[in-house]
PyMOL Python script that loads the backbone (N, CA, C, O; Angstrom):
from pymol import cmd

cmd.read_pdbstr("""\
ATOM      1  N   UNK A   1       5.079  -4.312  -4.452  1.00  0.00           N
ATOM      2  CA  UNK A   1       4.464  -5.038  -4.642  1.00  0.00           C
ATOM      3  C   UNK A   1       4.820  -5.961  -5.068  1.00  0.00           C
ATOM      4  O   UNK A   1       5.088  -5.947  -6.269  1.00  0.00           O
ATOM      5  N   UNK A   2       4.976  -7.051  -4.396  1.00  0.00           N
ATOM      6  CA  UNK A   2       5.009  -8.297  -4.317  1.00  0.00           C
ATOM      7  C   UNK A   2       4.706  -9.069  -5.164  1.00  0.00           C
ATOM      8  O   UNK A   2       5.433 -10.010  -5.482  1.00  0.00           O
ATOM      9  N   UNK A   3       3.509  -8.811  -5.725  1.00  0.00           N
ATOM     10  CA  UNK A   3       3.184  -9.581  -7.103  1.00  0.00           C
ATOM     11  C   UNK A   3       3.334  -9.466  -8.591  1.00  0.00           C
ATOM     12  O   UNK A   3       2.785 -10.046  -9.528  1.00  0.00           O
ATOM     13  N   UNK A   4       4.202  -8.584  -8.517  1.00  0.00           N
ATOM     14  CA  UNK A   4       4.503  -7.851 -10.071  1.00  0.00           C
ATOM     15  C   UNK A   4       5.807  -7.866  -9.201  1.00  0.00           C
ATOM     16  O   UNK A   4       5.801  -6.886  -8.455  1.00  0.00           O
ATOM     17  N   UNK A   5       6.808  -8.564  -9.060  1.00  0.00           N
ATOM     18  CA  UNK A   5       8.054  -8.535  -8.745  1.00  0.00           C
ATOM     19  C   UNK A   5       8.772  -7.225  -8.351  1.00  0.00           C
ATOM     20  O   UNK A   5       9.966  -7.067  -8.100  1.00  0.00           O
ATOM     21  N   UNK A   6       7.649  -6.215  -8.358  1.00  0.00           N
ATOM     22  CA  UNK A   6       8.625  -5.118  -7.566  1.00  0.00           C
ATOM     23  C   UNK A   6       9.372  -4.429  -6.703  1.00  0.00           C
ATOM     24  O   UNK A   6       9.110  -5.025  -5.659  1.00  0.00           O
ATOM     25  N   UNK A   7       9.900  -3.835  -6.504  1.00  0.00           N
ATOM     26  CA  UNK A   7      11.142  -3.515  -5.330  1.00  0.00           C
ATOM     27  C   UNK A   7      10.995  -1.857  -5.850  1.00  0.00           C
ATOM     28  O   UNK A   7      10.883  -1.348  -6.965  1.00  0.00           O
ATOM     29  N   UNK A   8      11.034  -1.511  -4.984  1.00  0.00           N
ATOM     30  CA  UNK A   8      10.299  -0.113  -4.503  1.00  0.00           C
ATOM     31  C   UNK A   8      12.329   0.626  -3.552  1.00  0.00           C
ATOM     32  O   UNK A   8      12.934   0.270  -2.540  1.00  0.00           O
ATOM     33  N   UNK A   9      12.610   1.678  -4.618  1.00  0.00           N
ATOM     34  CA  UNK A   9      14.627   2.241  -3.912  1.00  0.00           C
ATOM     35  C   UNK A   9      13.556   3.097  -3.499  1.00  0.00           C
ATOM     36  O   UNK A   9      12.422   3.191  -3.968  1.00  0.00           O
ATOM     37  N   UNK A  10      14.269   3.907  -2.233  1.00  0.00           N
ATOM     38  CA  UNK A  10      14.411   5.376  -2.482  1.00  0.00           C
ATOM     39  C   UNK A  10      15.357   6.278  -2.134  1.00  0.00           C
ATOM     40  O   UNK A  10      16.239   5.792  -1.426  1.00  0.00           O
ATOM     41  N   UNK A  11      15.521   7.862  -2.488  1.00  0.00           N
ATOM     42  CA  UNK A  11      17.180   8.414  -2.551  1.00  0.00           C
ATOM     43  C   UNK A  11      16.884   8.425  -3.263  1.00  0.00           C
ATOM     44  O   UNK A  11      17.989   8.785  -3.669  1.00  0.00           O
ATOM     45  N   UNK A  12      15.912   8.350  -4.756  1.00  0.00           N
ATOM     46  CA  UNK A  12      17.223   8.114  -5.814  1.00  0.00           C
ATOM     47  C   UNK A  12      16.067   9.552  -7.018  1.00  0.00           C
ATOM     48  O   UNK A  12      15.007   9.745  -7.615  1.00  0.00           O
ATOM     49  N   UNK A  13      16.690   9.820  -6.840  1.00  0.00           N
ATOM     50  CA  UNK A  13      16.114  11.537  -7.624  1.00  0.00           C
ATOM     51  C   UNK A  13      14.829  12.644  -7.039  1.00  0.00           C
ATOM     52  O   UNK A  13      14.036  13.470  -7.492  1.00  0.00           O
ATOM     53  N   UNK A  14      15.322  11.899  -5.448  1.00  0.00           N
ATOM     54  CA  UNK A  14      13.955  12.997  -3.967  1.00  0.00           C
ATOM     55  C   UNK A  14      12.550  11.604  -4.649  1.00  0.00           C
ATOM     56  O   UNK A  14      11.564  11.435  -3.931  1.00  0.00           O
ATOM     57  N   UNK A  15      12.642  10.965  -5.682  1.00  0.00           N
ATOM     58  CA  UNK A  15      11.683   9.475  -5.392  1.00  0.00           C
ATOM     59  C   UNK A  15      11.872   8.702  -4.775  1.00  0.00           C
ATOM     60  O   UNK A  15      13.018   8.345  -4.500  1.00  0.00           O
ATOM     61  N   UNK A  16      10.268   7.861  -4.086  1.00  0.00           N
ATOM     62  CA  UNK A  16      10.254   7.006  -3.486  1.00  0.00           C
ATOM     63  C   UNK A  16       8.824   6.552  -3.714  1.00  0.00           C
ATOM     64  O   UNK A  16       8.246   7.258  -4.540  1.00  0.00           O
ATOM     65  N   UNK A  17       7.977   5.406  -3.126  1.00  0.00           N
ATOM     66  CA  UNK A  17       6.795   4.851  -3.020  1.00  0.00           C
ATOM     67  C   UNK A  17       6.427   5.635  -2.955  1.00  0.00           C
ATOM     68  O   UNK A  17       6.351   6.281  -4.000  1.00  0.00           O
ATOM     69  N   UNK A  18       5.878   6.258  -1.657  1.00  0.00           N
ATOM     70  CA  UNK A  18       5.347   7.482  -1.150  1.00  0.00           C
ATOM     71  C   UNK A  18       5.051   8.266  -2.584  1.00  0.00           C
ATOM     72  O   UNK A  18       3.982   8.285  -3.195  1.00  0.00           O
ATOM     73  N   UNK A  19       6.307   8.908  -2.948  1.00  0.00           N
ATOM     74  CA  UNK A  19       6.350   9.866  -4.955  1.00  0.00           C
ATOM     75  C   UNK A  19       5.297   9.541  -5.391  1.00  0.00           C
ATOM     76  O   UNK A  19       4.338  10.312  -5.337  1.00  0.00           O
ATOM     77  N   UNK A  20       5.214   8.343  -5.921  1.00  0.00           N
ATOM     78  CA  UNK A  20       5.094   7.680  -7.354  1.00  0.00           C
ATOM     79  C   UNK A  20       3.651   6.685  -6.916  1.00  0.00           C
ATOM     80  O   UNK A  20       2.963   6.135  -7.775  1.00  0.00           O
ATOM     81  N   UNK A  21       3.334   6.579  -5.204  1.00  0.00           N
ATOM     82  CA  UNK A  21       1.781   6.685  -5.740  1.00  0.00           C
ATOM     83  C   UNK A  21       0.995   7.673  -5.611  1.00  0.00           C
ATOM     84  O   UNK A  21      -0.192   7.458  -5.857  1.00  0.00           O
ATOM     85  N   UNK A  22       1.405   9.039  -5.191  1.00  0.00           N
ATOM     86  CA  UNK A  22       0.541   9.903  -5.418  1.00  0.00           C
ATOM     87  C   UNK A  22       0.994  10.604  -6.545  1.00  0.00           C
ATOM     88  O   UNK A  22       0.577  11.762  -6.573  1.00  0.00           O
ATOM     89  N   UNK A  23       1.478  10.385  -7.177  1.00  0.00           N
ATOM     90  CA  UNK A  23       1.682  10.713  -8.991  1.00  0.00           C
ATOM     91  C   UNK A  23       0.713   9.806 -10.007  1.00  0.00           C
ATOM     92  O   UNK A  23       0.221  10.141 -11.085  1.00  0.00           O
ATOM     93  N   UNK A  24       0.638   8.852  -9.465  1.00  0.00           N
ATOM     94  CA  UNK A  24      -0.164   7.538 -10.289  1.00  0.00           C
ATOM     95  C   UNK A  24      -1.714   7.759  -9.660  1.00  0.00           C
ATOM     96  O   UNK A  24      -2.650   7.144 -10.172  1.00  0.00           O
ATOM     97  N   UNK A  25      -1.922   8.619  -8.586  1.00  0.00           N
ATOM     98  CA  UNK A  25      -3.203   8.420  -7.876  1.00  0.00           C
ATOM     99  C   UNK A  25      -3.972  10.016  -8.898  1.00  0.00           C
ATOM    100  O   UNK A  25      -5.073  10.133  -9.436  1.00  0.00           O
ATOM    101  N   UNK A  26      -2.924  10.891  -8.809  1.00  0.00           N
ATOM    102  CA  UNK A  26      -3.201  12.041  -9.804  1.00  0.00           C
ATOM    103  C   UNK A  26      -2.993  12.206 -11.468  1.00  0.00           C
ATOM    104  O   UNK A  26      -3.385  13.190 -12.095  1.00  0.00           O
ATOM    105  N   UNK A  27      -2.456  11.310 -11.925  1.00  0.00           N
ATOM    106  CA  UNK A  27      -2.112  10.381 -13.548  1.00  0.00           C
ATOM    107  C   UNK A  27      -3.918   9.808 -13.688  1.00  0.00           C
ATOM    108  O   UNK A  27      -4.686  10.145 -14.589  1.00  0.00           O
ATOM    109  N   UNK A  28      -4.198   9.015 -12.690  1.00  0.00           N
ATOM    110  CA  UNK A  28      -5.612   8.128 -12.959  1.00  0.00           C
ATOM    111  C   UNK A  28      -6.418   7.997 -11.678  1.00  0.00           C
ATOM    112  O   UNK A  28      -6.638   6.938 -11.089  1.00  0.00           O
ATOM    113  N   UNK A  29      -6.951   9.561 -11.221  1.00  0.00           N
ATOM    114  CA  UNK A  29      -7.783   9.311 -10.083  1.00  0.00           C
ATOM    115  C   UNK A  29      -9.214   8.466 -10.676  1.00  0.00           C
ATOM    116  O   UNK A  29     -10.030   7.794 -10.045  1.00  0.00           O
ATOM    117  N   UNK A  30      -9.180   8.636 -11.430  1.00  0.00           N
ATOM    118  CA  UNK A  30     -10.838   7.862 -11.576  1.00  0.00           C
ATOM    119  C   UNK A  30     -10.359   6.132 -11.332  1.00  0.00           C
ATOM    120  O   UNK A  30     -11.134   5.364 -10.762  1.00  0.00           O
ATOM    121  N   UNK A  31      -9.015   5.677 -11.836  1.00  0.00           N
ATOM    122  CA  UNK A  31      -8.553   3.699 -11.375  1.00  0.00           C
ATOM    123  C   UNK A  31      -8.611   4.075 -10.038  1.00  0.00           C
ATOM    124  O   UNK A  31      -9.583   3.702  -9.381  1.00  0.00           O
ATOM    125  N   UNK A  32      -7.764   4.733  -9.532  1.00  0.00           N
ATOM    126  CA  UNK A  32      -7.209   4.777  -7.761  1.00  0.00           C
ATOM    127  C   UNK A  32      -8.050   4.882  -7.265  1.00  0.00           C
ATOM    128  O   UNK A  32      -7.983   3.896  -6.531  1.00  0.00           O
ATOM    129  N   UNK A  33      -9.504   5.658  -6.877  1.00  0.00           N
ATOM    130  CA  UNK A  33     -10.682   5.466  -5.725  1.00  0.00           C
ATOM    131  C   UNK A  33     -11.193   4.431  -5.174  1.00  0.00           C
ATOM    132  O   UNK A  33     -11.552   4.397  -3.997  1.00  0.00           O
ATOM    133  N   UNK A  34     -11.314   2.971  -6.422  1.00  0.00           N
ATOM    134  CA  UNK A  34     -11.833   2.124  -7.052  1.00  0.00           C
ATOM    135  C   UNK A  34     -10.293   1.467  -6.221  1.00  0.00           C
ATOM    136  O   UNK A  34     -10.519   0.352  -6.692  1.00  0.00           O
ATOM    137  N   UNK A  35      -9.632   1.354  -5.816  1.00  0.00           N
ATOM    138  CA  UNK A  35      -8.466   0.366  -5.655  1.00  0.00           C
ATOM    139  C   UNK A  35      -8.491   0.109  -4.086  1.00  0.00           C
ATOM    140  O   UNK A  35      -8.004  -0.947  -3.684  1.00  0.00           O
ATOM    141  N   UNK A  36      -9.151   1.217  -2.967  1.00  0.00           N
ATOM    142  CA  UNK A  36      -8.816   1.004  -2.132  1.00  0.00           C
ATOM    143  C   UNK A  36      -9.807  -0.523  -1.682  1.00  0.00           C
ATOM    144  O   UNK A  36     -10.987  -0.522  -2.031  1.00  0.00           O
ATOM    145  N   UNK A  37      -9.327  -1.595  -1.019  1.00  0.00           N
ATOM    146  CA  UNK A  37     -10.632  -2.608  -0.666  1.00  0.00           C
ATOM    147  C   UNK A  37     -11.308  -2.067  -0.132  1.00  0.00           C
ATOM    148  O   UNK A  37     -10.944  -0.952   0.243  1.00  0.00           O
ATOM    149  N   UNK A  38     -12.778  -2.573   0.237  1.00  0.00           N
ATOM    150  CA  UNK A  38     -13.851  -2.314   0.944  1.00  0.00           C
ATOM    151  C   UNK A  38     -13.027  -2.925   1.962  1.00  0.00           C
ATOM    152  O   UNK A  38     -12.290  -3.908   1.876  1.00  0.00           O
ATOM    153  N   UNK A  39     -13.348  -1.974   3.192  1.00  0.00           N
ATOM    154  CA  UNK A  39     -13.247  -2.397   4.501  1.00  0.00           C
ATOM    155  C   UNK A  39     -11.417  -1.654   5.161  1.00  0.00           C
ATOM    156  O   UNK A  39     -10.739  -2.033   6.116  1.00  0.00           O
ATOM    157  N   UNK A  40     -11.100  -0.265   3.910  1.00  0.00           N
ATOM    158  CA  UNK A  40     -10.211   0.654   4.444  1.00  0.00           C
ATOM    159  C   UNK A  40     -10.013   0.844   3.808  1.00  0.00           C
ATOM    160  O   UNK A  40      -9.960   0.405   2.659  1.00  0.00           O
ATOM    161  N   UNK A  41      -9.710   2.002   4.572  1.00  0.00           N
ATOM    162  CA  UNK A  41     -10.327   3.576   3.983  1.00  0.00           C
ATOM    163  C   UNK A  41      -8.487   4.088   4.284  1.00  0.00           C
ATOM    164  O   UNK A  41      -7.544   3.532   4.847  1.00  0.00           O
ATOM    165  N   UNK A  42      -8.704   5.710   3.409  1.00  0.00           N
ATOM    166  CA  UNK A  42      -7.481   6.169   3.719  1.00  0.00           C
ATOM    167  C   UNK A  42      -7.390   7.748   4.228  1.00  0.00           C
ATOM    168  O   UNK A  42      -6.962   8.368   3.255  1.00  0.00           O
ATOM    169  N   UNK A  43      -7.495   8.199   4.769  1.00  0.00           N
ATOM    170  CA  UNK A  43      -7.450   8.824   5.911  1.00  0.00           C
ATOM    171  C   UNK A  43      -6.189  10.122   5.587  1.00  0.00           C
ATOM    172  O   UNK A  43      -5.233   9.459   5.186  1.00  0.00           O
ATOM    173  N   UNK A  44      -5.856  11.283   5.580  1.00  0.00           N
ATOM    174  CA  UNK A  44      -4.887  12.367   5.779  1.00  0.00           C
ATOM    175  C   UNK A  44      -4.477  12.394   6.573  1.00  0.00           C
ATOM    176  O   UNK A  44      -5.283  12.919   7.341  1.00  0.00           O
ATOM    177  N   UNK A  45      -3.264  12.066   7.281  1.00  0.00           N
ATOM    178  CA  UNK A  45      -2.668  11.611   8.333  1.00  0.00           C
ATOM    179  C   UNK A  45      -2.780  13.444   9.388  1.00  0.00           C
ATOM    180  O   UNK A  45      -2.640  13.404  10.611  1.00  0.00           O
ATOM    181  N   UNK A  46      -3.027  14.804   8.677  1.00  0.00           N
ATOM    182  CA  UNK A  46      -3.052  15.314   9.564  1.00  0.00           C
ATOM    183  C   UNK A  46      -4.263  15.528  10.138  1.00  0.00           C
ATOM    184  O   UNK A  46      -4.251  15.773  11.344  1.00  0.00           O
ATOM    185  N   UNK A  47      -6.034  15.471   9.177  1.00  0.00           N
ATOM    186  CA  UNK A  47      -6.984  14.544   9.733  1.00  0.00           C
ATOM    187  C   UNK A  47      -7.265  13.857  10.580  1.00  0.00           C
ATOM    188  O   UNK A  47      -8.113  13.812  11.472  1.00  0.00           O
ATOM    189  N   UNK A  48      -6.091  13.034  10.070  1.00  0.00           N
ATOM    190  CA  UNK A  48      -6.015  12.296  11.940  1.00  0.00           C
ATOM    191  C   UNK A  48      -5.883  12.656  13.635  1.00  0.00           C
ATOM    192  O   UNK A  48      -6.428  12.304  14.681  1.00  0.00           O
ATOM    193  N   UNK A  49      -4.316  13.999  12.992  1.00  0.00           N
ATOM    194  CA  UNK A  49      -3.689  14.502  14.227  1.00  0.00           C
ATOM    195  C   UNK A  49      -4.956  14.855  14.735  1.00  0.00           C
ATOM    196  O   UNK A  49      -5.307  14.282  15.766  1.00  0.00           O
ATOM    197  N   UNK A  50      -5.850  15.830  14.131  1.00  0.00           N
ATOM    198  CA  UNK A  50      -6.226  16.792  15.117  1.00  0.00           C
ATOM    199  C   UNK A  50      -7.568  15.639  15.315  1.00  0.00           C
ATOM    200  O   UNK A  50      -7.801  16.844  15.213  1.00  0.00           O
ATOM    201  N   UNK A  51      -8.365  14.895  15.439  1.00  0.00           N
ATOM    202  CA  UNK A  51      -9.104  14.495  15.271  1.00  0.00           C
ATOM    203  C   UNK A  51      -8.533  13.736  16.532  1.00  0.00           C
ATOM    204  O   UNK A  51      -8.821  14.148  17.656  1.00  0.00           O
ATOM    205  N   UNK A  52      -7.620  12.487  16.333  1.00  0.00           N
ATOM    206  CA  UNK A  52      -7.652  11.416  17.480  1.00  0.00           C
ATOM    207  C   UNK A  52      -6.232  11.881  18.347  1.00  0.00           C
ATOM    208  O   UNK A  52      -6.232  11.466  19.506  1.00  0.00           O
ATOM    209  N   UNK A  53      -5.030  12.684  17.943  1.00  0.00           N
ATOM    210  CA  UNK A  53      -4.020  13.101  18.037  1.00  0.00           C
ATOM    211  C   UNK A  53      -3.068  12.471  17.419  1.00  0.00           C
ATOM    212  O   UNK A  53      -3.304  12.030  16.294  1.00  0.00           O
ATOM    213  N   UNK A  54      -1.197  12.205  18.287  1.00  0.00           N
ATOM    214  CA  UNK A  54      -0.394  12.102  17.489  1.00  0.00           C
ATOM    215  C   UNK A  54      -0.509  10.056  17.814  1.00  0.00           C
ATOM    216  O   UNK A  54      -0.627   9.250  16.891  1.00  0.00           O
ATOM    217  N   UNK A  55      -0.451   9.770  18.918  1.00  0.00           N
ATOM    218  CA  UNK A  55      -0.686   8.438  19.244  1.00  0.00           C
ATOM    219  C   UNK A  55      -1.564   7.580  18.898  1.00  0.00           C
ATOM    220  O   UNK A  55      -1.190   6.585  18.278  1.00  0.00           O
ATOM    221  N   UNK A  56      -2.296   7.678  19.068  1.00  0.00           N
ATOM    222  CA  UNK A  56      -3.535   7.344  18.137  1.00  0.00           C
ATOM    223  C   UNK A  56      -3.445   7.020  16.515  1.00  0.00           C
ATOM    224  O   UNK A  56      -3.527   5.980  15.862  1.00  0.00           O
ATOM    225  N   UNK A  57      -3.221   8.530  16.153  1.00  0.00           N
ATOM    226  CA  UNK A  57      -2.880   8.587  14.803  1.00  0.00           C
ATOM    227  C   UNK A  57      -1.783   7.493  14.071  1.00  0.00           C
ATOM    228  O   UNK A  57      -1.947   6.813  13.057  1.00  0.00           O
ATOM    229  N   UNK A  58      -0.279   7.618  15.232  1.00  0.00           N
ATOM    230  CA  UNK A  58       0.151   6.495  15.052  1.00  0.00           C
ATOM    231  C   UNK A  58      -0.212   4.457  14.916  1.00  0.00           C
ATOM    232  O   UNK A  58      -0.206   3.370  14.339  1.00  0.00           O
ATOM    233  N   UNK A  59      -0.417   5.159  15.798  1.00  0.00           N
ATOM    234  CA  UNK A  59      -1.095   3.193  16.077  1.00  0.00           C
ATOM    235  C   UNK A  59      -2.132   2.551  14.363  1.00  0.00           C
ATOM    236  O   UNK A  59      -2.276   1.639  13.549  1.00  0.00           O
ATOM    237  N   UNK A  60      -2.699   4.334  14.921  1.00  0.00           N
ATOM    238  CA  UNK A  60      -3.005   4.059  13.229  1.00  0.00           C
ATOM    239  C   UNK A  60      -2.281   3.306  12.191  1.00  0.00           C
ATOM    240  O   UNK A  60      -2.198   2.110  11.911  1.00  0.00           O
ATOM    241  N   UNK A  61      -1.890   4.157  11.814  1.00  0.00           N
ATOM    242  CA  UNK A  61      -0.696   3.386  10.774  1.00  0.00           C
ATOM    243  C   UNK A  61       0.076   2.429  11.186  1.00  0.00           C
ATOM    244  O   UNK A  61       0.816   1.943  10.331  1.00  0.00           O
ATOM    245  N   UNK A  62       0.108   2.152  11.884  1.00  0.00           N
ATOM    246  CA  UNK A  62       0.696   0.835  12.427  1.00  0.00           C
ATOM    247  C   UNK A  62      -0.057  -0.192  11.479  1.00  0.00           C
ATOM    248  O   UNK A  62       0.257  -0.962  10.572  1.00  0.00           O
ATOM    249  N   UNK A  63      -1.320   0.224  12.211  1.00  0.00           N
ATOM    250  CA  UNK A  63      -1.952  -0.781  11.916  1.00  0.00           C
ATOM    251  C   UNK A  63      -2.336  -0.816   9.849  1.00  0.00           C
ATOM    252  O   UNK A  63      -2.535  -1.816   9.161  1.00  0.00           O
ATOM    253  N   UNK A  64      -2.316   0.390   9.486  1.00  0.00           N
ATOM    254  CA  UNK A  64      -2.919   0.057   8.909  1.00  0.00           C
ATOM    255  C   UNK A  64      -1.487  -0.851   7.247  1.00  0.00           C
ATOM    256  O   UNK A  64      -1.845  -1.624   6.359  1.00  0.00           O
ATOM    257  N   UNK A  65       0.326  -0.159   7.541  1.00  0.00           N
ATOM    258  CA  UNK A  65       0.674  -0.913   7.724  1.00  0.00           C
ATOM    259  C   UNK A  65       0.763  -2.329   7.437  1.00  0.00           C
ATOM    260  O   UNK A  65       0.984  -2.835   6.336  1.00  0.00           O
ATOM    261  N   UNK A  66       0.501  -3.117   8.919  1.00  0.00           N
ATOM    262  CA  UNK A  66       0.092  -4.245   8.968  1.00  0.00           C
ATOM    263  C   UNK A  66      -0.363  -4.796   8.325  1.00  0.00           C
ATOM    264  O   UNK A  66       0.235  -5.752   7.832  1.00  0.00           O
ATOM    265  N   UNK A  67      -2.033  -4.419   7.873  1.00  0.00           N
ATOM    266  CA  UNK A  67      -2.793  -4.374   6.759  1.00  0.00           C
ATOM    267  C   UNK A  67      -1.878  -4.774   5.200  1.00  0.00           C
ATOM    268  O   UNK A  67      -2.149  -5.654   4.383  1.00  0.00           O
ATOM    269  N   UNK A  68      -1.120  -4.107   5.188  1.00  0.00           N
ATOM    270  CA  UNK A  68      -0.367  -4.247   3.534  1.00  0.00           C
ATOM    271  C   UNK A  68       0.609  -4.560   3.674  1.00  0.00           C
ATOM    272  O   UNK A  68       1.312  -3.774   3.039  1.00  0.00           O
ATOM    273  N   UNK A  69       1.408  -5.529   4.308  1.00  0.00           N
ATOM    274  CA  UNK A  69       2.505  -6.344   4.714  1.00  0.00           C
ATOM    275  C   UNK A  69       1.405  -7.871   4.864  1.00  0.00           C
ATOM    276  O   UNK A  69       1.804  -8.944   4.410  1.00  0.00           O
ATOM    277  N   UNK A  70      -0.187  -7.725   5.658  1.00  0.00           N
ATOM    278  CA  UNK A  70      -0.191  -9.091   5.349  1.00  0.00           C
ATOM    279  C   UNK A  70      -0.744  -9.247   3.686  1.00  0.00           C
ATOM    280  O   UNK A  70      -0.653 -10.300   3.055  1.00  0.00           O
ATOM    281  N   UNK A  71      -1.221  -8.203   3.241  1.00  0.00           N
ATOM    282  CA  UNK A  71      -2.150  -8.536   1.872  1.00  0.00           C
ATOM    283  C   UNK A  71      -0.678  -9.083   0.746  1.00  0.00           C
ATOM    284  O   UNK A  71      -0.648 -10.098   0.050  1.00  0.00           O
ATOM    285  N   UNK A  72       0.260  -8.173   0.872  1.00  0.00           N
ATOM    286  CA  UNK A  72       1.432  -8.891   0.332  1.00  0.00           C
ATOM    287  C   UNK A  72       2.090  -9.728   0.298  1.00  0.00           C
ATOM    288  O   UNK A  72       2.767 -10.182  -0.624  1.00  0.00           O
ATOM    289  N   UNK A  73       1.889 -10.204   1.901  1.00  0.00           N
ATOM    290  CA  UNK A  73       2.951 -11.384   1.375  1.00  0.00           C
ATOM    291  C   UNK A  73       1.741 -12.608   1.348  1.00  0.00           C
ATOM    292  O   UNK A  73       2.106 -13.778   1.241  1.00  0.00           O
ATOM    293  N   UNK A  74       0.216 -12.254   1.455  1.00  0.00           N
ATOM    294  CA  UNK A  74      -0.639 -13.262   0.908  1.00  0.00           C
ATOM    295  C   UNK A  74      -1.000 -13.048  -0.412  1.00  0.00           C
ATOM    296  O   UNK A  74      -2.048 -13.604  -0.741  1.00  0.00           O
ATOM    297  N   UNK A  75      -0.451 -12.422  -1.233  1.00  0.00           N
ATOM    298  CA  UNK A  75      -0.493 -11.839  -3.104  1.00  0.00           C
ATOM    299  C   UNK A  75       1.026 -12.947  -3.417  1.00  0.00           C
ATOM    300  O   UNK A  75       1.006 -13.913  -4.180  1.00  0.00           O
ATOM    301  N   UNK A  76       2.304 -12.463  -2.572  1.00  0.00           N
ATOM    302  CA  UNK A  76       3.175 -13.521  -2.973  1.00  0.00           C
ATOM    303  C   UNK A  76       3.097 -14.401  -2.474  1.00  0.00           C
ATOM    304  O   UNK A  76       4.022 -14.997  -3.027  1.00  0.00           O
ATOM    305  N   UNK A  77       2.447 -15.533  -1.332  1.00  0.00           N
ATOM    306  CA  UNK A  77       1.763 -17.070  -1.261  1.00  0.00           C
ATOM    307  C   UNK A  77       1.652 -18.008  -3.250  1.00  0.00           C
ATOM    308  O   UNK A  77       2.256 -18.710  -4.061  1.00  0.00           O
ATOM    309  N   UNK A  78      -0.047 -16.988  -2.881  1.00  0.00           N
ATOM    310  CA  UNK A  78      -0.191 -17.307  -4.345  1.00  0.00           C
ATOM    311  C   UNK A  78       0.061 -17.412  -5.213  1.00  0.00           C
ATOM    312  O   UNK A  78      -0.461 -18.286  -5.906  1.00  0.00           O
ATOM    313  N   UNK A  79       0.940 -16.648  -5.651  1.00  0.00           N
ATOM    314  CA  UNK A  79       1.683 -15.976  -6.887  1.00  0.00           C
ATOM    315  C   UNK A  79       2.297 -17.488  -7.141  1.00  0.00           C
ATOM    316  O   UNK A  79       2.273 -18.101  -8.208  1.00  0.00           O
ATOM    317  N   UNK A  80       2.950 -18.008  -5.664  1.00  0.00           N
ATOM    318  CA  UNK A  80       4.242 -19.246  -5.594  1.00  0.00           C
ATOM    319  C   UNK A  80       3.522 -20.140  -5.934  1.00  0.00           C
ATOM    320  O   UNK A  80       4.009 -20.878  -6.791  1.00  0.00           O
ATOM    321  N   UNK A  81       2.037 -20.488  -5.426  1.00  0.00           N
ATOM    322  CA  UNK A  81       1.249 -21.266  -5.701  1.00  0.00           C
ATOM    323  C   UNK A  81       0.562 -21.593  -6.841  1.00  0.00           C
ATOM    324  O   UNK A  81       0.096 -22.680  -7.183  1.00  0.00           O
ATOM    325  N   UNK A  82       0.551 -20.245  -7.537  1.00  0.00           N
ATOM    326  CA  UNK A  82       0.287 -20.121  -8.243  1.00  0.00           C
ATOM    327  C   UNK A  82       1.537 -21.146  -9.757  1.00  0.00           C
ATOM    328  O   UNK A  82       1.381 -22.145 -10.459  1.00  0.00           O
ATOM    329  N   UNK A  83       2.244 -20.488  -9.635  1.00  0.00           N
ATOM    330  CA  UNK A  83       3.826 -20.427 -10.325  1.00  0.00           C
ATOM    331  C   UNK A  83       4.457 -22.627  -9.953  1.00  0.00           C
ATOM    332  O   UNK A  83       5.206 -23.406 -10.542  1.00  0.00           O
ATOM    333  N   UNK A  84       3.831 -22.685  -9.064  1.00  0.00           N
ATOM    334  CA  UNK A  84       4.864 -24.504  -8.857  1.00  0.00           C
ATOM    335  C   UNK A  84       3.376 -25.031  -9.178  1.00  0.00           C
ATOM    336  O   UNK A  84       3.347 -26.226  -8.883  1.00  0.00           O
ATOM    337  N   UNK A  85       1.900 -24.518  -9.761  1.00  0.00           N
ATOM    338  CA  UNK A  85       0.922 -25.278 -10.581  1.00  0.00           C
ATOM    339  C   UNK A  85       1.383 -25.309 -12.000  1.00  0.00           C
ATOM    340  O   UNK A  85       1.649 -26.220 -12.784  1.00  0.00           O
ATOM    341  N   UNK A  86       1.386 -24.314 -12.050  1.00  0.00           N
ATOM    342  CA  UNK A  86       2.111 -24.389 -13.623  1.00  0.00           C
ATOM    343  C   UNK A  86       3.724 -24.838 -14.028  1.00  0.00           C
ATOM    344  O   UNK A  86       4.132 -24.533 -15.149  1.00  0.00           O
ATOM    345  N   UNK A  87       4.440 -25.423 -13.269  1.00  0.00           N
ATOM    346  CA  UNK A  87       5.541 -26.089 -14.051  1.00  0.00           C
ATOM    347  C   UNK A  87       5.384 -27.426 -12.769  1.00  0.00           C
ATOM    348  O   UNK A  87       6.410 -27.901 -12.281  1.00  0.00           O
ATOM    349  N   UNK A  88       4.369 -27.786 -12.452  1.00  0.00           N
ATOM    350  CA  UNK A  88       3.466 -29.145 -12.393  1.00  0.00           C
ATOM    351  C   UNK A  88       3.667 -30.132 -14.022  1.00  0.00           C
ATOM    352  O   UNK A  88       3.064 -31.194 -14.178  1.00  0.00           O
TER     353      UNK A  88
END
""", "prot")
cmd.dss("prot")
cmd.show_as("cartoon", "prot")
cmd.util.cbc("prot")
cmd.orient("prot")
């Protein structure tokens, strides 16, 4: 979550970003259901594998990861631009 200067650590007490995300969803489902931007959807990997097969599922997972990374890069850039404007 670069816009919040957060870095995820894995392997600490068995926790990691995936576990934290699942816990947040369980704790705040009404907030999380609106967190997915229009144009994206979340489908369990198991469901995709049943419908499309393992290779197609892996390709879709990579596309999803790329979308998240692009969003993070844009968010970081926007935050840096706001910070620079504030410093002027």
